[in-house]
N, C-alpha and C positions, 0 to 999 in steps of 0.2 A: 805623251803619256809617261808617267814616272815609272821607275823600276818596280815600285810597290804595285801599281796598277797592272804591270806586265805579269807579275807573279800571281796576282788575283785572276788573271785571264788564263794562265798557262799551267799552274800547279794544281795538284789534287789535295794537298794538305799544306796549310800554313800554320806554323806554331809560333804564337806570340809569347815571348819570354821576357822576364824582367822583374824587378822588385815591385812590391806593392806600392800603391799610391802615385803611380806615374801615368795613369790613364790607359792601362793595358786592356781592361775590359772594354772601354770605349773604343779603343783602336780596333779590337777584334770585331766589335759590332759594326763599326764603320767599314771595315774591310769586307765583312759579309755582305753588307748592303751594296758596296761597290761591285763585288763579283756578281751579285744578283742583277744589278743594272746591266752588266755585260752579258746577261742571258744565261748565267750558270745556276744550276740548282745547288744552293749553298746552305750549309748547316754551321751555325756558330755554337761551339761547346764551351761552357764555362763551369767552373767549380762553385764560385760564390758570386753570382751576378749582383751588381748594384740594383737594389729594388727600384730606384727611380728610372733606371735604364730599362728594366723589364717592363715597367709601367708605360714608359714612352713607346716601346715597341708594341704595346697592346697585347702582350702575351701573359700578363699577370704574373702570378707566382710560378716560375719555371719549375718543371719536374723532370724526372728521369726519362720521360717520353718526349721525343721531338715534337714541337708545336709550330705550326705555320704562323708566320707573322701576318696579321689580318690585312686584307686588301687595302683598307684605307691608310694604314701605316706604310704599306709598300708604295702606294701612290705618292705619299708625302716624301718618301725617300727616293723617288724617281724610278722606281722599279715597275716595269710594265709586265703585265701578265700575272698569272697566279701560280702558286706552287713552286716558287723560286727561292724563297728565303725562310729558313727555319731556325729555331733556337732550342737548346736543350741544356738543362742543368745536370751535370754529371754527378752521380751518386757514388761516393767512395765505397760504402758498404756493398752496394749492389754490384759494382764492378768486381770486387774480390769474390763475392758470393757466386757470381756467374762462372768464374774460373774454377772455384771449388766444385760446383755442380757439374762442370764438364769433366773434371778429373776423377771424381769420386762417385761411382755408380751406386754404392750402398747408402741408403737413406739414413740408417742408424749412425753410420760413421760421419756423414755430413752433419747430422744433428749435434753430435758430440763436438765436432770442430767448431760449429757456429756458437755453441754454448760455452766454449772454453774461454776464460778471461784472457789467456795469453794470445789467442787468435784475435780477440777484440782489441787488445792493446796494440798488436802489430799492425792491424788494418785500420786503426783510427788515430792512434797517438804517436806511433813511431815516426821519427823524422823521415820524410820521403814517401810516406804512405799515400798521401793525397796525390803527389806527383805520379807515383806508380799507378794508382787507380786511374788517373787521367790517361796514361799511356795504354792501359788495358782497354778502356772505353774507346780511345782513338783507334786502336787496332781493330776492334770489332766493327766500328762504324766505317773505317776505311776499307775493310774487307767485305762487309755485307750491307753497308748502309745505302748504297745506290745514289750517292751524291756526287756532283761534279767537283765540288770543293768543300773541304772541311776546314774551318778556322778554329784552332784550339787556343783558348785563353787559359794559360797555365795558372796554377794556384799562386796567390801572392806569397812572395818569399823574400828574405833578406838577400838572397844570392841566387842569381839566375841559373847557376850551375846545379842547383838542387834538382832541377828537372832532369838533367842528363844523368845525374848520379843516382836517381831514385831506384831504378831496377837493381843496381849493384848493392844498394843499401838493404833492400828487401831480401835479396839473395843472401847477403851476409847474415841478416837477422835470422833467417830460417834454416841456414846450413852452417851456422857457427860451430867450430870444433868444441867450444865450451858447452854449447847446448847439447851437442851430440853426446858428450861425455855424461851428461845428466840423464840421458834417455834410459828408461827402465828396460830390463831384459824382456824378450818376447814372452817368456813363460812365468812372468811375475804375478799372474792372476789378476791383471787389470789394475794393479796399484803400483805406485812408484816405490821400489824396495831398496832401502838403504843397505839392508843386510846382504843383498846380492852383489854389492860393489866391494872392491877390495877395502881392507880396513882403513888405509890412509884416506881413500876417497870418502868413505862413510863418515870419517871424523870431520872432514871438511864440510860435508853436507849437513851434518848435525849442527855444526857451529853456524852454518849459513841459515839453517832453519830457525835458529834462535832470533835472527834478525828479521827474516821475511815470513816465517811461519811455514809449517810443514805442508799446509794446503797449497801454498804457492809452488812448492817443489812438486807436489802431486800434479798440479795443473800443467807445469812445464813438461813433466814426463809424459802425461797423457796426451798433451798436444803434439809432442814430437813423434810419438808412435803413430797417431792417427794421421799426422801431416806428412809422413813419409810418402804416402800415396800421391799427395798433391805437389810435393817438392819438385819432382821431375817436370810436372806441367808448368810450375812457376818459372823454372829455369828455361824450359823450352820457349815459353811465351816471351820471356825477357829477350831471348836471342832473336825471336821473330820481330819483336818491337824494334830492336836495334837495327835489323836489316831494313825495316820500314823507314825509320828515321834517316837512314843513310841513303835511301833511294833517290832517284832523280826527280820524282814527283813531289818531293817534300822540300820546303824551304823554311828556315828559321828567320824570324824578325825580332830583333831586340829592341824593346821599347824602353826609353830612358828619358830622364830630365837632363837638360843641358847644364849639369853641375859637375864639379870636380870629382866627387866620389862616384857618381853615376858613370861618368866617362871612364874613370879608372876601371870600374867593374866591367864595362862594355868592352874595353880593350882586352882585359883578361879573358872574358868569355869568348871573344873572337879567337884568341890564341889557343884556348882549349878546344874549340871546334875545329880549328885548323889541325891541331895535333891528332884529333879523332877522325880526321878526313871527312868532316861534315861541313859542307859549304854554308856560309851565312848569307841569306838573301838580302839583308839590308838592315839599317838602323832606322828607327822612327823616333825623332826627338820631339817630345810633346811640350806644349806650354812655353814655347819660345817667345821671349819678349822682343817686340819690334822696336826699332829706333824711335825715340820720342819726338824728334823734330826740333822745334825751337827750344833753346835752353837759355836764351839771353833775355834778361828782364826788360830791357828797353824795347826789343823787338816784340816780346810778348805783350807789353803794354800797348804798343801801337796796334797790334792785331786785335786786342780786346776793344780798343776805342773804335775800331773800324766795324765792329759788329753792331747791327741794329738793335740787338737786345740790350746793349749797355748804354743806350742814350739816356741821359739824365743822371747817370751815376757819376759822382765826383771823381776827378782825375786822381786825387790822393788815394781813394779806395781802389781804383783800378791799378794804380802803381803798387799798392800793397799786395793785391791779388797776384799781379804779375811777378813780383819778387818771390812769393811763395811757390808759384808754379815753376819758376826758374829753378828753384832748389830741388823740387820734385823731379823736374826734367833731367837735371844733372845726375841725380841718383839713378834714375831710370837708364840714362846713357851709360853710366858705369856698369850697371847690371847687364845691359845689352852687350857692351864690349866684352865683359867677362864670359858671357855665353858664346859669343862669336869665337873667342880664343879656344874655349873648350871644344866646340864643334869642329874647329880647324884642327885641333890636336887629334880628335877622334878620326877625322878624315885622313890625316897624314899617317896615322898608325895602321889604318886598314885600307890601303890604296885599292881602288877598284870596287869597294863596297859602298853603295849609295847611302847617303844620309837624307832621309825625307823629313822635312820640318813642318810641324803643325803649330801655328802661333797660339799664344794664350788668347782664348776667346773672352768675350765680355761676360759670359755667364757659364755656370757649370753645364756640362752636357747632360741635361735631364729632360730633353724634349727632342722631337724628330727634326726640328729645324736646325738645332745645334749639331745633332749627329750627322745630318746631311752636310753641314759646313765642314766638319772634320773630314768627311769623305771627299769633298772637293779638293782639300789640300793634299790628301793621299793620292789622288789621281792626276794632280797637276804635273 
């Protein structure tokens, strides 16, 4: 059993991180199925699931409520019994709204916060908002969900570190000294008042208002006053999430492609985790090219002539095909050798951290058979 399979059997939370386009969502789904086969009640959480993958699991369009993978799909994945494999699509806006509702008892104040465009900008467009929403949902599910294992597929990002930095970015956005300076005085009668600030500050704001409009300044001021009630809760929840991610029941898996840039990022991510005293559970290298085998034109020609399907084909034609195949095989061998060097470099930079390899499959992982195949490689 691989280290990945051991983590699926022992941990309570597995966090899959990595850039977009490397098969992270597929890896998370295959991990969930693997854990369910081991008898664990498992939930896979994703921000933006591939529609074909959701269709393959038989859960249709995933929503914010966890849905059980249908029995027929579970059987195809080798999962025995019912009620073991679930999937959910995390809703960014819902995760933020739940925290606001917990922290703000007054309905009118909540309504103002939700309607404020500054709140909507922070919770939807600010860098790190999706990642932070994922951590909010993860905390709730890990605390109250009742699952043996939660597999979190983090949002696609150019940098895996965005997930770790998300709580700090949100904290900086809502407690920035610059924004605090803009906050209206408590007795300003419900409007952002330039006159109540000292003259120098008012001059700066008047000039700023020419660029962004006075309504934007009003929105910022109104948001900051209302959000003071929520800020303490945001910061407290960020601290709780940090403790959760550092706990012994959580493991990070970095999903990558066996390429120079991806390995460089993986090495940097490992060093950052080590500095933060967060252990890395392992690397998952996806779409690894296997060695091509024969790359000699003469040997390939002999192999082609030995095939019963080629009887009657002129030797000259087979030699031409063999020469073309030999060229492709040498290119494939060069790619294979490059990937082996990169994976060796990764392993040497992170001694003791296992690297699980999943080969490039013949087809995209858009059906249960291919997803099961990925799972077999993860548990080898």
